[in-house]
C-alpha positions in Angstrom: 3.5 3.7 8.6 4.8 5.4 5.5 6.4 4.4 2.1 10.1 4.6 1.9 10.8 7.9 0.3 14.0 6.6 -1.3 15.0 3.3 -2.8 11.8 2.6 -4.6 10.4 3.5 -8.0 6.8 3.3 -9.1 4.9 3.4 -12.3 1.1 3.1 -12.9 0.1 1.4 -16.1 -3.6 1.0 -16.6 -5.1 -0.6 -13.5 -1.7 -1.7 -12.0 1.0 0.0 -10.1 4.4 -1.5 -10.5 6.9 -0.9 -7.6 10.6 -1.6 -8.0 12.7 -1.9 -4.9 16.0 -0.6 -6.0 18.2 -2.2 -3.3 16.9 -5.7 -4.0 16.0 -5.2 -7.7 12.7 -6.9 -7.0 9.4 -5.7 -8.4 5.9 -5.9 -7.1 2.5 -5.4 -8.8 -0.3 -3.8 -6.9 -3.9 -3.8 -8.1 -7.4 -2.9 -6.9 -7.8 -1.2 -3.5 -4.1 -1.9 -2.8 -3.3 1.0 -5.2 -5.3 3.4 -3.1 -3.7 2.2 0.2 -0.3 2.5 -1.5 -1.1 6.1 -2.5 -2.2 6.9 1.0 1.1 5.7 2.4 2.9 8.6 0.7 2.3 10.3 4.0 2.6 8.9 7.5 -0.7 7.2 8.3 -1.8 5.1 11.3 -3.7 1.9 10.5 -7.0 3.4 11.8 -6.7 6.3 9.3 -6.1 3.9 6.4 -9.0 1.7 7.4 -11.3 4.8 7.8 -10.4 6.2 4.4 -10.9 2.9 2.6 -14.2 2.2 4.4 -15.3 5.8 3.4 -14.4 5.4 -0.2 -15.4 1.8 -0.9 -18.3 -0.3 0.2 -16.5 -2.6 2.5 -17.1 -3.9 6.0 -14.6 -2.2 8.5 -13.4 -5.5 9.9 -12.7 -6.9 6.4 -11.0 -3.7 5.4 -8.8 -3.8 8.5 -7.8 -7.5 8.0 -7.0 -6.9 4.3 -5.0 -3.7 4.9 -3.0 -5.4 7.7 -2.2 -8.3 5.4 -1.2 -5.8 2.7 1.0 -3.8 5.1 2.7 -7.0 6.2 3.6 -7.8 2.6 4.9 -4.2 2.1 6.9 -4.5 5.3 8.4 -7.9 4.3 9.4 -6.3 1.0 11.0 -3.4 2.9 8.9 -0.9 1.0 7.6 0.9 4.1 9.3 2.4 7.2 
């Protein structure tokens, strides 16, 4: 999975990343570990790679990390922010 390289605009302000979907004119706010996952999606990454990176960088159980990342990716997919 990877972020759409076109049609989105992002800006990080403090501890939030704001994402604007240009086709829909909808915006989304990402905080916490979601920001790191969002950054990792700048390149094509399989789910296992995302989970491994987050588990390596944060003190989190691998099963919880996988569940949360899957839910986050589902929201990004529903918002058409990933391809």
